[in-house]
C-alpha positions in Angstrom: 71.3 33.6 -41.4 73.6 32.6 -38.7 75.6 29.4 -38.4 75.8 27.3 -35.3 79.0 25.4 -35.5 81.8 24.0 -33.5 84.7 21.8 -34.4 84.2 18.6 -32.4 86.4 15.5 -31.8 84.9 12.1 -31.8 82.1 12.3 -29.2 82.2 10.4 -26.0 78.6 9.1 -25.9 76.8 8.0 -22.7 77.4 4.4 -21.7 74.4 2.2 -22.1 73.2 1.1 -18.6 72.2 -2.5 -18.0 68.5 -2.8 -17.0 67.5 -4.5 -13.8 67.4 -8.2 -13.8 64.2 -10.1 -12.9 63.5 -9.6 -9.3 65.8 -6.6 -8.9 64.5 -3.3 -7.7 64.4 -0.6 -10.4 67.2 1.8 -9.6 66.4 5.5 -9.5 66.9 7.4 -12.7 70.1 9.3 -12.7 70.2 12.7 -14.3 73.0 14.1 -16.4 73.3 16.5 -19.3 73.2 15.3 -22.8 76.7 15.2 -24.5 77.8 18.7 -25.2 78.8 17.8 -28.8 75.1 17.3 -29.6 74.2 20.9 -28.7 77.5 22.5 -30.0 78.7 23.7 -26.6 82.3 23.7 -25.5 81.5 23.7 -21.8 79.4 21.1 -20.0 78.1 23.9 -17.7 76.4 25.5 -20.7 74.4 22.4 -21.6 70.8 22.8 -20.5 69.2 19.6 -21.9 69.2 16.5 -19.7 67.4 13.8 -21.8 65.4 13.3 -25.0 63.3 10.6 -26.6 61.2 10.2 -29.8 57.5 9.7 -29.3 56.6 9.2 -33.0 57.8 10.5 -36.3 57.4 14.1 -35.5 57.0 14.4 -31.7 59.7 14.3 -29.0 59.9 14.5 -25.3 62.9 16.2 -23.6 63.9 17.4 -20.2 66.1 20.3 -19.3 67.4 22.1 -16.2 68.2 25.7 -15.7 70.6 26.4 -12.8 69.3 28.5 -10.0 72.1 31.0 -10.7 73.9 31.6 -14.0 76.6 34.2 -14.6 74.7 35.6 -17.6 71.1 34.4 -17.7 70.3 35.2 -14.1 72.5 38.2 -13.4 70.4 39.6 -10.6 69.8 36.1 -9.1 66.0 36.5 -9.2 64.9 35.8 -12.7 65.7 33.6 -15.6 66.4 35.7 -18.7 63.9 35.0 -21.6 67.0 34.4 -23.8 67.7 31.3 -21.7 64.6 29.9 -23.2 65.9 30.8 -26.7 69.2 29.1 -26.0 67.3 26.0 -24.8 65.2 25.9 -28.0 68.4 26.3 -30.0 70.0 23.4 -28.2 66.8 21.3 -28.8 67.0 21.8 -32.5 70.7 20.7 -32.7 70.1 17.8 -30.3 67.2 16.4 -32.3 69.1 16.8 -35.6 72.0 14.7 -34.4 70.3 12.1 -32.3 66.9 11.6 -34.0 67.7 12.5 -37.6 71.3 11.2 -37.8 72.9 14.5 -38.9 76.7 14.0 -38.5 78.4 15.9 -35.8 80.8 17.7 -38.2 77.9 19.3 -40.0 77.0 23.0 -39.7 73.6 24.5 -39.1 72.2 27.7 -40.6 69.6 29.2 -38.3 67.1 31.2 -40.3 64.4 31.9 -37.7 64.2 31.7 -33.9 61.1 32.8 -32.0 60.1 32.7 -28.4 57.1 33.7 -26.3 57.1 33.7 -22.6 54.1 32.7 -20.5 54.7 34.1 -17.0 51.4 33.1 -15.6 50.9 31.0 -13.6 54.5 30.0 -13.6 56.9 33.0 -13.8 60.5 33.0 -14.7 61.6 33.7 -11.1 64.5 31.6 -9.8 63.9 29.6 -6.6 66.1 27.8 -4.0 66.4 24.9 -6.4 67.4 24.5 -10.1 64.5 24.8 -12.5 63.4 21.4 -13.8 61.8 21.7 -17.2 59.8 19.4 -19.5 59.9 20.1 -23.3 57.6 18.9 -26.0 59.1 19.3 -29.5 57.5 18.8 -32.9 59.1 18.8 -36.3 56.2 19.5 -38.6 58.3 20.1 -41.7 61.5 18.2 -42.8 63.3 18.2 -46.1 65.6 15.4 -47.1 68.1 14.7 -49.9 68.0 11.0 -50.2 68.3 9.8 -46.6 70.0 12.9 -45.4 68.1 15.7 -43.5 68.8 19.0 -45.1 66.2 21.3 -43.5 63.6 21.2 -40.7 61.3 23.4 -38.7 60.6 22.8 -35.1 58.2 24.0 -32.4 58.9 23.7 -28.7 56.7 24.0 -25.6 58.6 24.4 -22.3 56.8 23.4 -19.1 57.7 23.9 -15.4 55.7 22.2 -12.7 53.1 21.2 -15.4 52.6 24.8 -16.4 53.5 26.3 -19.7 56.5 28.6 -19.3 57.6 29.4 -22.8 56.9 28.4 -26.4 59.2 28.8 -29.4 60.2 27.7 -32.9 63.1 27.6 -35.2 64.0 26.8 -38.8 67.4 25.2 -39.5 69.4 24.1 -42.6 72.0 21.3 -42.2 75.1 21.5 -44.4 78.2 19.4 -44.8 81.7 20.8 -44.1 82.5 20.9 -47.8 79.4 22.9 -48.5 80.1 25.3 -45.7 83.6 25.9 -47.1 82.1 26.8 -50.5 79.6 29.1 -48.8 82.3 30.9 -46.7 85.7 30.5 -48.5 87.1 33.6 -46.9 86.6 34.2 -43.2 88.4 36.2 -40.6 89.2 35.4 -36.9 87.2 37.1 -34.2 88.5 40.4 -32.9 90.7 40.4 -29.8 89.5 43.8 -28.3 86.5 46.0 -28.5 86.0 49.8 -28.3 84.7 51.0 -24.9 84.1 54.6 -25.8 80.3 55.3 -25.5 79.7 51.8 -24.2 76.2 51.8 -22.6 76.3 51.2 -18.8 75.0 47.8 -17.9 72.3 49.3 -15.7 70.7 50.6 -19.0 70.9 47.3 -20.8 69.4 45.0 -18.3 72.8 43.6 -17.2 75.0 43.8 -14.2 78.6 43.8 -15.5 80.1 46.1 -18.2 81.5 43.0 -20.0 77.9 41.9 -20.6 77.0 45.0 -22.5 77.1 44.5 -26.3 76.2 48.0 -27.6 77.7 51.5 -27.8 75.7 54.6 -28.6 76.1 56.6 -31.9 75.2 60.2 -32.9 71.8 58.8 -34.1 69.3 58.3 -31.2 67.8 55.1 -32.6 71.0 53.5 -33.8 73.6 51.5 -31.9 76.9 49.8 -32.8 77.4 46.2 -31.9 80.6 46.0 -29.8 80.5 42.8 -27.6 83.4 41.6 -25.5 85.0 39.0 -27.8 86.2 37.2 -24.6 82.8 36.9 -23.1 82.5 33.3 -21.7 78.9 32.8 -22.7 78.3 34.9 -25.8 81.5 33.5 -27.3 81.5 30.2 -25.6 83.2 28.5 -28.6 85.1 29.8 -31.6 83.1 30.9 -34.7 83.9 32.8 -37.9 81.0 35.3 -37.4 78.9 36.8 -34.7 76.7 34.0 -33.2 73.0 34.3 -33.4 72.6 34.6 -29.6 74.8 37.7 -29.7 72.4 39.3 -32.1 69.4 38.4 -30.0 71.1 39.9 -26.9 71.8 43.1 -28.9 68.1 43.3 -29.8 67.1 42.9 -26.2 69.6 45.4 -24.9 68.6 48.0 -27.5 65.0 47.6 -26.4 65.9 47.9 -22.8 68.1 51.0 -23.3 65.6 52.8 -25.5 62.7 52.0 -23.2 64.3 52.9 -19.9 66.0 56.1 -21.0 62.9 57.4 -22.8 60.6 56.4 -19.9 62.9 58.1 -17.4 63.1 61.4 -19.4 59.4 61.4 -20.0 58.9 61.0 -16.3 61.4 63.8 -15.5 59.8 66.1 -18.0 56.3 65.6 -16.7 57.5 66.9 -13.3 58.3 70.3 -14.8 55.8 73.1 -15.1 52.8 72.5 -17.2 53.8 75.2 -19.7 57.1 73.4 -20.6 56.2 69.7 -20.2 55.0 69.1 -23.8 57.8 71.1 -25.5 60.6 69.4 -23.6 59.4 65.8 -23.8 60.5 64.9 -27.3 63.8 66.7 -27.1 64.8 64.9 -23.9 63.8 61.6 -25.3 65.9 62.1 -28.4 68.9 63.4 -26.5 68.9 60.6 -24.0 70.0 57.9 -26.4 72.7 60.2 -27.9 74.9 60.1 -24.7 78.2 58.5 -23.9 79.1 56.3 -21.0 80.0 59.2 -18.9 76.5 60.7 -18.7 74.3 57.8 -19.6 74.1 56.7 -16.0 71.5 59.3 -15.2 68.0 58.1 -14.9 66.7 54.6 -14.1 69.7 52.8 -12.6 67.5 49.8 -11.7 66.5 49.0 -15.3 67.2 45.3 -15.5 65.7 44.6 -18.9 65.1 41.0 -19.7 66.1 39.5 -16.4 65.4 42.3 -13.9 62.3 43.2 -11.9 61.9 46.9 -12.8 62.9 47.0 -16.5 60.9 45.8 -19.5 60.2 42.1 -19.6 60.4 40.2 -22.8 57.1 38.6 -23.8 57.9 37.8 -27.5 61.1 37.8 -29.5 60.7 36.8 -33.2 63.9 36.9 -35.3 64.7 36.2 -38.9 68.4 35.9 -39.8 69.2 36.9 -43.4 73.0 36.9 -43.7 76.1 36.1 -41.7 77.1 38.8 -39.3 80.8 39.4 -40.1 83.3 40.3 -37.4 85.3 43.1 -38.9 82.6 45.1 -40.6 80.6 47.6 -38.4 77.2 46.2 -37.5 74.6 48.8 -36.8 71.5 48.1 -34.6 68.5 50.2 -35.6 65.5 50.3 -33.3 62.0 51.5 -34.3 59.4 51.8 -31.5 55.7 51.2 -32.0 52.8 52.7 -30.0 52.2 51.1 -26.6 49.0 49.1 -26.5 46.2 49.7 -23.9 47.4 46.7 -21.9 50.9 48.4 -21.7 52.8 46.2 -24.0 55.3 47.8 -26.3 56.7 46.5 -29.5 60.0 47.5 -31.1 61.4 46.4 -34.5 65.2 45.9 -34.4 67.3 45.6 -37.5 70.9 44.8 -37.8 72.8 46.0 -40.9 76.3 45.8 -42.4 77.3 47.7 -45.5 73.6 48.6 -46.0 72.7 44.9 -46.0 70.1 43.6 -43.6 71.7 40.9 -41.4 68.8 40.2 -39.1 65.3 41.5 -38.1 63.7 41.2 -34.7 60.3 42.0 -33.5 60.5 42.4 -29.7 57.5 42.9 -27.5 57.8 43.8 -23.8 55.7 44.6 -20.7 56.8 47.2 -18.2 57.7 44.8 -15.4 58.1 41.1 -14.5 55.5 39.3 -12.4 56.4 39.3 -8.8 54.8 36.0 -7.6 57.1 33.0 -7.4 56.0 29.4 -7.7 59.0 27.3 -6.7 
């Protein structure tokens, strides 16, 4: 499990606007983000939701906006990263809990599951010349209460752009009081102030642009990485926590898939270009050795692999994650990736597991296609 928490002061809630008097023209609806405290963000710039309302006991209508350019979620300025949909779904769960189910702002949330599926056709995740306006339909099919207090809920979300389904997702949350959280985690440590950079994977092999965005280093084992994110990253560590945030773990899973897919694909291609007599014998050894490289020689191969938000790397179609335990800061967290056979329609699934002290922290099933769609519908 992972906790989504932030210490908040008393919120400054939106001022109630007076409706038009009889005979007055109805003013245009002004758009703003929801209060950042409702989605546990420290920065207004990282709030994607713009409004929300209840339709009935279990159905809700929300709106959101993705900026045309984001320093992390649109690093190549052409695509929205699928994890931006995951972050939007996370924000939706917290917003509904606070505004529609009266969960106090000082409560903590344990995120047990977070799942997303992208639907690139007919509306892809390409950016356009304008911010991406979204409509969300959320449902809370299962809620658990203790007296009048919400203690647990599940949620499903459909994300639409221009009346077309762009992504679907779901989450399962537990709400706990500050006192309960202290009992669960009586001894915590502050986040690290530095990270090791030896064997850091180049961003071109993780679907990112900047080295600070890379969260993995290689290990002597081809299918195992070490989680080493930059603790000063302005998005992944947007506010202070006492453990690795869930979005960091999702990013690690996506980067592991991108690195494993692009390096193995590159070496398979290079091997195929050798003589027929050697192609079969060299393929496996090159694939195995490619992941066991350091930052000095891992630049060879597909320098255009852009992973989740690029046009030539693998594109995320589904990302299903279960969180089992907190990911502690000062214990090595290993990311293990297991590839599965590619299907006839060229989709590939990997199972990614994060472990600390031989304990499973999270498990992700990540399905990708080779490339993103290339048609934009602005």
